[in-house]
Jmol script that loads the backbone (N, CA, C; Angstrom):
load data "model"
ATOM      1  N   MET A   1       7.643   9.112  -2.519  1.00  0.00           N
ATOM      2  CA  MET A   1       7.472   9.563  -3.860  1.00  0.00           C
ATOM      3  C   MET A   1       6.276   8.812  -4.439  1.00  0.00           C
ATOM      4  N   THR A   2       5.397   9.537  -5.126  1.00  0.00           N
ATOM      5  CA  THR A   2       4.178   8.938  -5.661  1.00  0.00           C
ATOM      6  C   THR A   2       3.938   9.375  -7.096  1.00  0.00           C
ATOM      7  N   GLY A   3       3.495   8.445  -7.921  1.00  0.00           N
ATOM      8  CA  GLY A   3       3.045   8.767  -9.268  1.00  0.00           C
ATOM      9  C   GLY A   3       1.582   8.369  -9.373  1.00  0.00           C
ATOM     10  N   ARG A   4       0.770   9.260  -9.966  1.00  0.00           N
ATOM     11  CA  ARG A   4      -0.663   8.990 -10.055  1.00  0.00           C
ATOM     12  C   ARG A   4      -1.178   9.184 -11.475  1.00  0.00           C
ATOM     13  N   PHE A   5      -2.184   8.376 -11.827  1.00  0.00           N
ATOM     14  CA  PHE A   5      -2.885   8.495 -13.093  1.00  0.00           C
ATOM     15  C   PHE A   5      -4.366   8.516 -12.775  1.00  0.00           C
ATOM     16  N   ASN A   6      -5.102   9.438 -13.397  1.00  0.00           N
ATOM     17  CA  ASN A   6      -6.531   9.538 -13.135  1.00  0.00           C
ATOM     18  C   ASN A   6      -7.251   9.891 -14.432  1.00  0.00           C
ATOM     19  N   ASP A   7      -8.118   9.016 -14.895  1.00  0.00           N
ATOM     20  CA  ASP A   7      -8.927   9.249 -16.088  1.00  0.00           C
ATOM     21  C   ASP A   7     -10.388   9.254 -15.642  1.00  0.00           C
ATOM     22  N   VAL A   8     -10.883  10.426 -15.242  1.00  0.00           N
ATOM     23  CA  VAL A   8     -12.229  10.549 -14.685  1.00  0.00           C
ATOM     24  C   VAL A   8     -13.311  10.100 -15.675  1.00  0.00           C
ATOM     25  N   PRO A   9     -13.257  10.508 -16.949  1.00  0.00           N
ATOM     26  CA  PRO A   9     -14.318  10.065 -17.871  1.00  0.00           C
ATOM     27  C   PRO A   9     -14.438   8.541 -17.985  1.00  0.00           C
ATOM     28  N   ARG A  10     -13.345   7.838 -17.907  1.00  0.00           N
ATOM     29  CA  ARG A  10     -13.380   6.367 -17.989  1.00  0.00           C
ATOM     30  C   ARG A  10     -13.522   5.704 -16.625  1.00  0.00           C
ATOM     31  N   GLY A  11     -13.384   6.475 -15.546  1.00  0.00           N
ATOM     32  CA  GLY A  11     -13.531   5.925 -14.205  1.00  0.00           C
ATOM     33  C   GLY A  11     -12.348   5.095 -13.743  1.00  0.00           C
ATOM     34  N   VAL A  12     -11.162   5.372 -14.282  1.00  0.00           N
ATOM     35  CA  VAL A  12      -9.968   4.591 -13.964  1.00  0.00           C
ATOM     36  C   VAL A  12      -8.948   5.469 -13.248  1.00  0.00           C
ATOM     37  N   SER A  13      -8.346   4.945 -12.202  1.00  0.00           N
ATOM     38  CA  SER A  13      -7.232   5.631 -11.548  1.00  0.00           C
ATOM     39  C   SER A  13      -6.229   4.596 -11.066  1.00  0.00           C
ATOM     40  N   ALA A  14      -4.977   5.025 -10.997  1.00  0.00           N
ATOM     41  CA  ALA A  14      -3.904   4.140 -10.540  1.00  0.00           C
ATOM     42  C   ALA A  14      -2.835   4.977  -9.862  1.00  0.00           C
ATOM     43  N   ASP A  15      -2.107   4.371  -8.959  1.00  0.00           N
ATOM     44  CA  ASP A  15      -0.984   5.060  -8.341  1.00  0.00           C
ATOM     45  C   ASP A  15       0.119   4.065  -7.990  1.00  0.00           C
ATOM     46  N   LEU A  16       1.313   4.584  -7.930  1.00  0.00           N
ATOM     47  CA  LEU A  16       2.499   3.816  -7.565  1.00  0.00           C
ATOM     48  C   LEU A  16       3.237   4.636  -6.524  1.00  0.00           C
ATOM     49  N   ARG A  17       3.542   4.029  -5.366  1.00  0.00           N
ATOM     50  CA  ARG A  17       4.162   4.755  -4.255  1.00  0.00           C
ATOM     51  C   ARG A  17       5.458   4.074  -3.833  1.00  0.00           C
ATOM     52  N   PHE A  18       6.484   4.871  -3.602  1.00  0.00           N
ATOM     53  CA  PHE A  18       7.762   4.380  -3.092  1.00  0.00           C
ATOM     54  C   PHE A  18       7.931   4.912  -1.675  1.00  0.00           C
ATOM     55  N   ARG A  19       8.215   4.006  -0.732  1.00  0.00           N
ATOM     56  CA  ARG A  19       8.433   4.395   0.665  1.00  0.00           C
ATOM     57  C   ARG A  19       9.820   3.952   1.099  1.00  0.00           C
ATOM     58  N   GLN A  20      10.493   4.819   1.830  1.00  0.00           N
ATOM     59  CA  GLN A  20      11.815   4.486   2.362  1.00  0.00           C
ATOM     60  C   GLN A  20      11.867   4.874   3.831  1.00  0.00           C
ATOM     61  N   VAL A  21      12.321   3.964   4.675  1.00  0.00           N
ATOM     62  CA  VAL A  21      12.467   4.215   6.107  1.00  0.00           C
ATOM     63  C   VAL A  21      13.920   3.946   6.475  1.00  0.00           C
ATOM     64  N   ALA A  22      14.549   4.937   7.095  1.00  0.00           N
ATOM     65  CA  ALA A  22      15.940   4.792   7.521  1.00  0.00           C
ATOM     66  C   ALA A  22      16.008   3.931   8.782  1.00  0.00           C
ATOM     67  N   SER A  23      17.140   3.317   9.014  1.00  0.00           N
ATOM     68  CA  SER A  23      17.368   2.529  10.226  1.00  0.00           C
ATOM     69  C   SER A  23      17.282   3.453  11.441  1.00  0.00           C
ATOM     70  N   PHE A  24      16.698   2.942  12.539  1.00  0.00           N
ATOM     71  CA  PHE A  24      16.611   3.755  13.749  1.00  0.00           C
ATOM     72  C   PHE A  24      16.572   2.863  14.983  1.00  0.00           C
ATOM     73  N   PRO A  25      17.156   3.364  16.084  1.00  0.00           N
ATOM     74  CA  PRO A  25      17.127   2.589  17.335  1.00  0.00           C
ATOM     75  C   PRO A  25      15.782   2.769  18.041  1.00  0.00           C
ATOM     76  N   VAL A  26      15.384   1.731  18.781  1.00  0.00           N
ATOM     77  CA  VAL A  26      14.148   1.775  19.555  1.00  0.00           C
ATOM     78  C   VAL A  26      14.505   1.518  21.011  1.00  0.00           C
ATOM     79  N   TYR A  27      14.104   2.435  21.878  1.00  0.00           N
ATOM     80  CA  TYR A  27      14.339   2.294  23.307  1.00  0.00           C
ATOM     81  C   TYR A  27      12.993   2.221  24.007  1.00  0.00           C
ATOM     82  N   SER A  28      12.582   1.034  24.354  1.00  0.00           N
ATOM     83  CA  SER A  28      11.303   0.826  25.023  1.00  0.00           C
ATOM     84  C   SER A  28      11.430  -0.415  25.885  1.00  0.00           C
ATOM     85  N   PHE A  29      10.326  -1.070  26.160  1.00  0.00           N
ATOM     86  CA  PHE A  29      10.352  -2.301  26.939  1.00  0.00           C
ATOM     87  C   PHE A  29      11.271  -3.329  26.276  1.00  0.00           C
ATOM     88  N   ILE A  30      11.218  -3.380  24.944  1.00  0.00           N
ATOM     89  CA  ILE A  30      12.126  -4.232  24.172  1.00  0.00           C
ATOM     90  C   ILE A  30      12.995  -3.313  23.333  1.00  0.00           C
ATOM     91  N   ASN A  31      14.284  -3.249  23.630  1.00  0.00           N
ATOM     92  CA  ASN A  31      15.196  -2.400  22.869  1.00  0.00           C
ATOM     93  C   ASN A  31      15.677  -3.129  21.629  1.00  0.00           C
ATOM     94  N   GLY A  32      16.045  -2.353  20.627  1.00  0.00           N
ATOM     95  CA  GLY A  32      16.553  -2.945  19.398  1.00  0.00           C
ATOM     96  C   GLY A  32      16.685  -1.895  18.314  1.00  0.00           C
ATOM     97  N   THR A  33      16.899  -2.351  17.121  1.00  0.00           N
ATOM     98  CA  THR A  33      17.055  -1.467  15.980  1.00  0.00           C
ATOM     99  C   THR A  33      16.170  -1.942  14.840  1.00  0.00           C
ATOM    100  N   ILE A  34      15.491  -1.016  14.236  1.00  0.00           N
ATOM    101  CA  ILE A  34      14.732  -1.302  13.024  1.00  0.00           C
ATOM    102  C   ILE A  34      15.669  -1.028  11.857  1.00  0.00           C
ATOM    103  N   GLU A  35      15.855  -2.032  11.027  1.00  0.00           N
ATOM    104  CA  GLU A  35      16.744  -1.882   9.872  1.00  0.00           C
ATOM    105  C   GLU A  35      16.062  -1.100   8.761  1.00  0.00           C
ATOM    106  N   ARG A  36      16.849  -0.438   7.971  1.00  0.00           N
ATOM    107  CA  ARG A  36      16.355   0.346   6.836  1.00  0.00           C
ATOM    108  C   ARG A  36      15.592  -0.562   5.858  1.00  0.00           C
ATOM    109  N   TYR A  37      14.507  -0.021   5.304  1.00  0.00           N
ATOM    110  CA  TYR A  37      13.786  -0.758   4.263  1.00  0.00           C
ATOM    111  C   TYR A  37      13.173   0.205   3.257  1.00  0.00           C
ATOM    112  N   GLN A  38      12.953  -0.309   2.061  1.00  0.00           N
ATOM    113  CA  GLN A  38      12.339   0.433   0.973  1.00  0.00           C
ATOM    114  C   GLN A  38      11.227  -0.427   0.392  1.00  0.00           C
ATOM    115  N   LEU A  39      10.065   0.190   0.154  1.00  0.00           N
ATOM    116  CA  LEU A  39       8.917  -0.563  -0.324  1.00  0.00           C
ATOM    117  C   LEU A  39       8.265   0.116  -1.514  1.00  0.00           C
ATOM    118  N   LEU A  40       7.629  -0.687  -2.337  1.00  0.00           N
ATOM    119  CA  LEU A  40       6.869  -0.194  -3.474  1.00  0.00           C
ATOM    120  C   LEU A  40       5.418  -0.649  -3.299  1.00  0.00           C
ATOM    121  N   ASP A  41       4.499   0.307  -3.311  1.00  0.00           N
ATOM    122  CA  ASP A  41       3.072   0.029  -3.179  1.00  0.00           C
ATOM    123  C   ASP A  41       2.372   0.434  -4.477  1.00  0.00           C
ATOM    124  N   ALA A  42       1.244  -0.194  -4.772  1.00  0.00           N
ATOM    125  CA  ALA A  42       0.492   0.146  -5.980  1.00  0.00           C
ATOM    126  C   ALA A  42      -0.997   0.044  -5.709  1.00  0.00           C
ATOM    127  N   GLY A  43      -1.751   0.841  -6.441  1.00  0.00           N
ATOM    128  CA  GLY A  43      -3.201   0.799  -6.319  1.00  0.00           C
ATOM    129  C   GLY A  43      -3.865   1.033  -7.665  1.00  0.00           C
ATOM    130  N   PHE A  44      -5.025   0.444  -7.832  1.00  0.00           N
ATOM    131  CA  PHE A  44      -5.806   0.595  -9.056  1.00  0.00           C
ATOM    132  C   PHE A  44      -7.271   0.640  -8.654  1.00  0.00           C
ATOM    133  N   SER A  45      -8.045   1.532  -9.266  1.00  0.00           N
ATOM    134  CA  SER A  45      -9.485   1.552  -9.000  1.00  0.00           C
ATOM    135  C   SER A  45     -10.245   1.807 -10.292  1.00  0.00           C
ATOM    136  N   TYR A  46     -11.475   1.314 -10.312  1.00  0.00           N
ATOM    137  CA  TYR A  46     -12.321   1.425 -11.494  1.00  0.00           C
ATOM    138  C   TYR A  46     -13.762   1.657 -11.045  1.00  0.00           C
ATOM    139  N   ARG A  47     -14.404   2.599 -11.699  1.00  0.00           N
ATOM    140  CA  ARG A  47     -15.817   2.882 -11.442  1.00  0.00           C
ATOM    141  C   ARG A  47     -16.620   2.434 -12.666  1.00  0.00           C
ATOM    142  N   PRO A  48     -17.079   1.180 -12.684  1.00  0.00           N
ATOM    143  CA  PRO A  48     -17.839   0.693 -13.832  1.00  0.00           C
ATOM    144  C   PRO A  48     -19.158   1.456 -13.979  1.00  0.00           C
ATOM    145  N   PRO A  49     -19.482   1.902 -15.186  1.00  0.00           N
ATOM    146  CA  PRO A  49     -20.735   2.651 -15.387  1.00  0.00           C
ATOM    147  C   PRO A  49     -21.970   1.876 -14.932  1.00  0.00           C
ATOM    148  N   ILE A  50     -21.945   0.571 -15.046  1.00  0.00           N
ATOM    149  CA  ILE A  50     -23.098  -0.246 -14.661  1.00  0.00           C
ATOM    150  C   ILE A  50     -23.397  -0.169 -13.158  1.00  0.00           C
ATOM    151  N   LEU A  51     -22.387   0.170 -12.350  1.00  0.00           N
ATOM    152  CA  LEU A  51     -22.582   0.249 -10.894  1.00  0.00           C
ATOM    153  C   LEU A  51     -23.017   1.637 -10.431  1.00  0.00           C
ATOM    154  N   ARG A  52     -23.164   2.582 -11.338  1.00  0.00           N
ATOM    155  CA  ARG A  52     -23.658   3.933 -11.027  1.00  0.00           C
ATOM    156  C   ARG A  52     -22.959   4.557  -9.825  1.00  0.00           C
ATOM    157  N   GLY A  53     -21.681   4.756  -9.935  1.00  0.00           N
ATOM    158  CA  GLY A  53     -20.913   5.384  -8.854  1.00  0.00           C
ATOM    159  C   GLY A  53     -20.195   4.395  -7.965  1.00  0.00           C
ATOM    160  N   GLY A  54     -20.448   3.122  -8.141  1.00  0.00           N
ATOM    161  CA  GLY A  54     -19.739   2.108  -7.361  1.00  0.00           C
ATOM    162  C   GLY A  54     -18.264   2.099  -7.713  1.00  0.00           C
ATOM    163  N   LEU A  55     -17.482   1.498  -6.863  1.00  0.00           N
ATOM    164  CA  LEU A  55     -16.037   1.489  -7.040  1.00  0.00           C
ATOM    165  C   LEU A  55     -15.486   0.099  -6.762  1.00  0.00           C
ATOM    166  N   TRP A  56     -14.580  -0.351  -7.618  1.00  0.00           N
ATOM    167  CA  TRP A  56     -13.820  -1.567  -7.357  1.00  0.00           C
ATOM    168  C   TRP A  56     -12.363  -1.152  -7.281  1.00  0.00           C
ATOM    169  N   ALA A  57     -11.653  -1.574  -6.232  1.00  0.00           N
ATOM    170  CA  ALA A  57     -10.262  -1.179  -6.037  1.00  0.00           C
ATOM    171  C   ALA A  57      -9.401  -2.389  -5.694  1.00  0.00           C
ATOM    172  N   LEU A  58      -8.171  -2.329  -6.135  1.00  0.00           N
ATOM    173  CA  LEU A  58      -7.165  -3.347  -5.838  1.00  0.00           C
ATOM    174  C   LEU A  58      -5.920  -2.611  -5.375  1.00  0.00           C
ATOM    175  N   ASN A  59      -5.429  -2.961  -4.177  1.00  0.00           N
ATOM    176  CA  ASN A  59      -4.245  -2.308  -3.613  1.00  0.00           C
ATOM    177  C   ASN A  59      -3.243  -3.353  -3.151  1.00  0.00           C
ATOM    178  N   ALA A  60      -1.972  -3.063  -3.376  1.00  0.00           N
ATOM    179  CA  ALA A  60      -0.893  -3.951  -2.935  1.00  0.00           C
ATOM    180  C   ALA A  60       0.138  -3.128  -2.184  1.00  0.00           C
ATOM    181  N   THR A  61       0.431  -3.524  -0.956  1.00  0.00           N
ATOM    182  CA  THR A  61       1.531  -2.914  -0.223  1.00  0.00           C
ATOM    183  C   THR A  61       2.698  -3.885  -0.275  1.00  0.00           C
ATOM    184  N   ASN A  62       3.905  -3.336  -0.354  1.00  0.00           N
ATOM    185  CA  ASN A  62       5.119  -4.145  -0.463  1.00  0.00           C
ATOM    186  C   ASN A  62       5.017  -5.061  -1.693  1.00  0.00           C
ATOM    187  N   LEU A  63       4.750  -4.440  -2.815  1.00  0.00           N
ATOM    188  CA  LEU A  63       4.512  -5.143  -4.075  1.00  0.00           C
ATOM    189  C   LEU A  63       5.617  -6.140  -4.428  1.00  0.00           C
ATOM    190  N   LEU A  64       6.854  -5.820  -4.116  1.00  0.00           N
ATOM    191  CA  LEU A  64       7.983  -6.687  -4.463  1.00  0.00           C
ATOM    192  C   LEU A  64       8.282  -7.736  -3.392  1.00  0.00           C
ATOM    193  N   ASN A  65       7.452  -7.804  -2.353  1.00  0.00           N
ATOM    194  CA  ASN A  65       7.555  -8.803  -1.281  1.00  0.00           C
ATOM    195  C   ASN A  65       8.898  -8.759  -0.557  1.00  0.00           C
ATOM    196  N   LYS A  66       9.389  -7.549  -0.259  1.00  0.00           N
ATOM    197  CA  LYS A  66      10.639  -7.381   0.489  1.00  0.00           C
ATOM    198  C   LYS A  66      10.340  -7.596   1.969  1.00  0.00           C
ATOM    199  N   LYS A  67      10.823  -8.699   2.504  1.00  0.00           N
ATOM    200  CA  LYS A  67      10.584  -9.017   3.919  1.00  0.00           C
ATOM    201  C   LYS A  67      11.292  -7.985   4.796  1.00  0.00           C
ATOM    202  N   HIS A  68      10.570  -7.425   5.758  1.00  0.00           N
ATOM    203  CA  HIS A  68      11.133  -6.404   6.642  1.00  0.00           C
ATOM    204  C   HIS A  68      10.377  -6.422   7.973  1.00  0.00           C
ATOM    205  N   THR A  69      10.948  -5.758   8.960  1.00  0.00           N
ATOM    206  CA  THR A  69      10.342  -5.649  10.284  1.00  0.00           C
ATOM    207  C   THR A  69      10.086  -4.182  10.581  1.00  0.00           C
ATOM    208  N   GLU A  70       8.887  -3.861  11.046  1.00  0.00           N
ATOM    209  CA  GLU A  70       8.531  -2.479  11.350  1.00  0.00           C
ATOM    210  C   GLU A  70       8.474  -2.194  12.842  1.00  0.00           C
ATOM    211  N   PHE A  71       8.474  -3.256  13.675  1.00  0.00           N
ATOM    212  CA  PHE A  71       8.427  -3.104  15.127  1.00  0.00           C
ATOM    213  C   PHE A  71       9.445  -4.039  15.759  1.00  0.00           C
ATOM    214  N   VAL A  72      10.160  -3.567  16.758  1.00  0.00           N
ATOM    215  CA  VAL A  72      11.116  -4.417  17.469  1.00  0.00           C
ATOM    216  C   VAL A  72      10.339  -5.558  18.122  1.00  0.00           C
ATOM    217  N   GLY A  73      10.793  -6.779  17.891  1.00  0.00           N
ATOM    218  CA  GLY A  73      10.122  -7.951  18.431  1.00  0.00           C
ATOM    219  C   GLY A  73       8.991  -8.450  17.553  1.00  0.00           C
ATOM    220  N   GLY A  74       8.670  -7.708  16.489  1.00  0.00           N
ATOM    221  CA  GLY A  74       7.597  -8.114  15.590  1.00  0.00           C
ATOM    222  C   GLY A  74       8.104  -9.056  14.513  1.00  0.00           C
ATOM    223  N   GLY A  75       7.205  -9.705  13.857  1.00  0.00           N
ATOM    224  CA  GLY A  75       7.569 -10.614  12.783  1.00  0.00           C
ATOM    225  C   GLY A  75       7.855  -9.871  11.491  1.00  0.00           C
ATOM    226  N   GLU A  76       8.368 -10.624  10.525  1.00  0.00           N
ATOM    227  CA  GLU A  76       8.635 -10.042   9.220  1.00  0.00           C
ATOM    228  C   GLU A  76       7.316  -9.844   8.457  1.00  0.00           C
ATOM    229  N   ILE A  77       7.288  -8.759   7.711  1.00  0.00           N
ATOM    230  CA  ILE A  77       6.102  -8.429   6.928  1.00  0.00           C
ATOM    231  C   ILE A  77       6.452  -8.574   5.451  1.00  0.00           C
ATOM    232  N   GLY A  78       5.564  -9.185   4.704  1.00  0.00           N
ATOM    233  CA  GLY A  78       5.748  -9.341   3.261  1.00  0.00           C
ATOM    234  C   GLY A  78       4.656  -8.603   2.502  1.00  0.00           C
ATOM    235  N   ARG A  79       4.343  -9.076   1.328  1.00  0.00           N
ATOM    236  CA  ARG A  79       3.339  -8.463   0.457  1.00  0.00           C
ATOM    237  C   ARG A  79       1.938  -8.642   1.034  1.00  0.00           C
ATOM    238  N   LEU A  80       1.105  -7.622   0.831  1.00  0.00           N
ATOM    239  CA  LEU A  80      -0.298  -7.681   1.210  1.00  0.00           C
ATOM    240  C   LEU A  80      -1.112  -7.139   0.041  1.00  0.00           C
ATOM    241  N   VAL A  81      -2.050  -7.930  -0.458  1.00  0.00           N
ATOM    242  CA  VAL A  81      -2.911  -7.516  -1.560  1.00  0.00           C
ATOM    243  C   VAL A  81      -4.353  -7.530  -1.066  1.00  0.00           C
ATOM    244  N   MET A  82      -5.050  -6.414  -1.300  1.00  0.00           N
ATOM    245  CA  MET A  82      -6.438  -6.276  -0.845  1.00  0.00           C
ATOM    246  C   MET A  82      -7.301  -5.801  -2.004  1.00  0.00           C
ATOM    247  N   THR A  83      -8.535  -6.227  -2.013  1.00  0.00           N
ATOM    248  CA  THR A  83      -9.497  -5.723  -2.969  1.00  0.00           C
ATOM    249  C   THR A  83     -10.691  -5.177  -2.205  1.00  0.00           C
ATOM    250  N   ARG A  84     -11.390  -4.261  -2.851  1.00  0.00           N
ATOM    251  CA  ARG A  84     -12.527  -3.618  -2.183  1.00  0.00           C
ATOM    252  C   ARG A  84     -13.617  -3.316  -3.207  1.00  0.00           C
ATOM    253  N   MET A  85     -14.850  -3.517  -2.833  1.00  0.00           N
ATOM    254  CA  MET A  85     -15.996  -3.142  -3.657  1.00  0.00           C
ATOM    255  C   MET A  85     -16.833  -2.176  -2.810  1.00  0.00           C
ATOM    256  N   GLN A  86     -17.098  -1.004  -3.364  1.00  0.00           N
ATOM    257  CA  GLN A  86     -17.847   0.008  -2.636  1.00  0.00           C
ATOM    258  C   GLN A  86     -19.084   0.394  -3.440  1.00  0.00           C
ATOM    259  N   LEU A  87     -20.237   0.322  -2.809  1.00  0.00           N
ATOM    260  CA  LEU A  87     -21.497   0.689  -3.458  1.00  0.00           C
ATOM    261  C   LEU A  87     -22.173   1.775  -2.652  1.00  0.00           C
ATOM    262  N   SER A  88     -22.707   2.769  -3.328  1.00  0.00           N
ATOM    263  CA  SER A  88     -23.445   3.847  -2.661  1.00  0.00           C
ATOM    264  C   SER A  88     -24.886   3.826  -3.145  1.00  0.00           C
ATOM    265  N   PHE A  89     -25.796   3.974  -2.197  1.00  0.00           N
ATOM    266  CA  PHE A  89     -27.216   3.962  -2.545  1.00  0.00           C
ATOM    267  C   PHE A  89     -27.832   5.300  -2.266  1.00  0.00           C
TER     268      PHE A  89
END
end "model"
wireframe off; spacefill off
backbone 0.3
color backbone group
């Protein structure tokens, strides 16, 4: 489920995403079960007029820092926050 906001004249956009994965068994070299998890992701971007089409973005996956495992034998994953600056010439 996703909610989005986009204000093109001001160069601002934002989104909020909810992800849910049901528990499932894994049959491979390492067998096991991935437990159910639910995550909230968010993103924000801004196109400052001074950058003439440039973009600054901030994205967060697993915003609430819910520790979970996505691969059998893998470590726990928490929050990840990334920023990006994009310039076009």
